[in-house]
C-alpha positions in Angstrom: -23.2 8.3 2.0 -25.0 5.1 1.1 -21.9 3.8 -0.8 -19.8 4.5 2.3 -22.1 2.3 4.3 -21.8 -0.5 1.7 -18.0 -0.2 1.6 -17.9 -0.4 5.4 -20.1 -3.5 5.4 -17.9 -5.2 2.8 -14.8 -4.4 4.9 -16.5 -5.8 8.1 -17.4 -9.0 6.2 -13.8 -9.4 5.1 -12.5 -8.8 8.6 -14.9 -11.3 10.1 -13.9 -13.9 7.5 -10.2 -13.3 8.3 -10.7 -13.6 12.0 -13.1 -16.6 11.9 -10.7 -18.7 9.8 -8.5 -20.9 11.9 -4.9 -19.8 12.2 -2.7 -22.0 14.3 0.9 -21.2 13.6 3.4 -22.3 16.2 6.7 -20.5 15.6 9.7 -21.1 17.7 12.2 -18.4 17.5 13.2 -15.1 18.9 11.8 -11.6 18.1 14.2 -10.2 15.5 11.8 -7.9 13.6 9.0 -5.7 14.8 6.2 -4.0 12.9 4.2 -1.3 14.7 0.7 -0.2 13.7 -0.6 2.8 15.6 -3.3 5.5 15.5 -1.7 8.9 15.0 -4.9 10.5 16.4 -4.2 8.9 19.7 -0.4 8.8 19.8 1.7 11.8 18.8 5.2 10.6 19.5 6.5 7.7 17.4 10.0 7.9 19.0 8.7 5.8 21.9 8.4 2.8 19.5 12.1 3.2 18.6 12.9 3.1 22.3 10.8 -0.1 22.5 12.9 -1.8 19.9 16.1 -0.9 21.8 14.4 -2.2 25.0 13.7 -5.5 23.3 17.2 -5.7 21.7 15.9 -5.4 18.1 18.0 -3.6 15.6 16.6 -0.3 14.4 16.7 -1.5 10.8 14.4 -4.3 11.8 11.7 -1.9 13.0 8.9 -0.7 10.7 6.3 1.8 11.9 3.1 2.9 10.1 0.5 5.2 11.4 -3.2 5.6 10.7 -5.1 8.9 10.8 -8.7 9.7 9.9 -7.5 13.0 8.5 -7.2 13.1 4.8 -3.8 14.8 4.8 -1.3 12.4 3.1 1.9 14.1 4.4 0.9 14.3 8.0 4.0 12.4 9.1 7.0 12.7 6.8 9.1 10.2 8.9 7.3 7.0 7.8 4.2 5.6 6.2 0.9 7.3 7.3 -2.3 6.0 5.8 -6.0 7.0 6.0 -9.3 5.3 5.1 -8.9 6.2 1.4 -6.0 3.7 1.2 -8.5 0.8 1.8 -11.0 0.0 -0.9 -14.0 -2.2 -1.2 -13.8 -5.7 0.4 -10.7 -4.6 2.3 -8.5 -4.2 -0.8 -5.4 -2.3 0.0 -4.8 0.6 -2.4 -1.4 1.7 -1.0 1.7 -0.2 -2.1 3.7 0.8 1.0 0.9 -0.4 3.2 0.7 -3.6 1.2 4.4 -4.2 1.6 4.1 -3.7 5.4 1.2 -6.2 5.6 3.1 -8.8 3.6 6.3 -8.4 5.7 7.0 -11.5 7.8 7.5 -9.7 11.2 8.3 -11.7 14.2 6.1 -9.4 16.3 3.4 -6.9 15.3 2.4 -4.3 17.9 -1.1 -2.9 17.4 -1.0 0.2 19.5 -4.5 1.7 19.4 -7.6 1.6 21.6 -10.1 3.2 19.2 -12.6 0.8 17.5 -11.6 1.7 14.0 -12.5 -0.8 11.3 -9.4 0.0 9.1 -7.0 -0.6 12.0 -8.6 -3.9 12.9 -8.5 -5.0 9.3 -4.8 -4.2 9.0 -4.0 -6.1 12.1 -5.9 -9.1 10.8 -4.3 -8.8 7.3 -0.7 -8.7 8.7 1.4 -11.8 8.1 3.2 -11.3 11.4 4.0 -14.4 13.3 3.0 -13.0 16.7 0.6 -10.1 17.4 0.4 -8.0 20.6 -1.7 -5.0 21.3 -3.8 -3.0 23.7 -7.1 -3.2 21.8 -9.5 -5.3 23.8 -12.9 -5.1 22.0 -12.1 -8.0 19.7 -10.0 -10.7 21.4 -9.5 -12.5 18.0 -7.1 -9.8 16.7 -4.1 -10.2 18.9 -2.3 -13.2 20.4 -1.3 -11.1 23.4 -3.5 -8.3 24.8 -1.9 -6.0 27.4 -4.5 -4.1 29.3 -3.1 -0.6 29.4 -4.0 2.9 28.2 -2.3 4.6 25.3 -0.6 7.1 27.7 0.9 4.2 29.8 3.5 3.3 27.4 6.2 2.4 29.9 3.8 -0.1 31.6 3.0 -1.6 28.2 6.7 -1.8 27.4 7.6 -3.6 30.6 4.6 -6.0 30.4 5.4 -6.8 26.8 9.0 -7.7 27.6 7.8 -9.8 30.6 5.4 -11.8 28.6 7.8 -12.2 25.6 10.3 -13.7 28.1 7.7 -16.1 29.5 6.8 -17.2 25.9 10.5 -17.6 25.2 10.4 -15.0 22.4 13.4 -12.9 23.7 17.0 -13.9 23.8 18.7 -14.0 27.2 20.5 -10.8 27.7 
């Protein structure tokens, strides 16, 4: 139990270091690839993210979805990558190669779809190399470039607001 507390403290330290370091990247260009990070304990249907990629005119092969669960079951979702706290080690080191690949992918847009204040989810959002980050988590404003204030169950509202703001920021092609 004591070691778990030390591990959590080391991950928090890494997260704060990532979020406090200045990151000013101005990328012109349209959204062509999307990464989705969501909490499987909050959202049961991942198909809604596939409909979001269609809605934003992003090809299905340019959509990558990963889920987080606090359950220890590895094969909770057979459709895509599902990780748990054991996949993150001391000082925020990633112990899962698929997760590492996701974080190093150069997505045009990362959607962080969770409201729970879970350290591992926040760390993964911060570690992502995505050019633009959008989400619904509001407790730490440093995580996302765009925060859409909706509940997890209000996905259609999130979807329409995301599209509206991506058009305002000139991130979507004209249809």
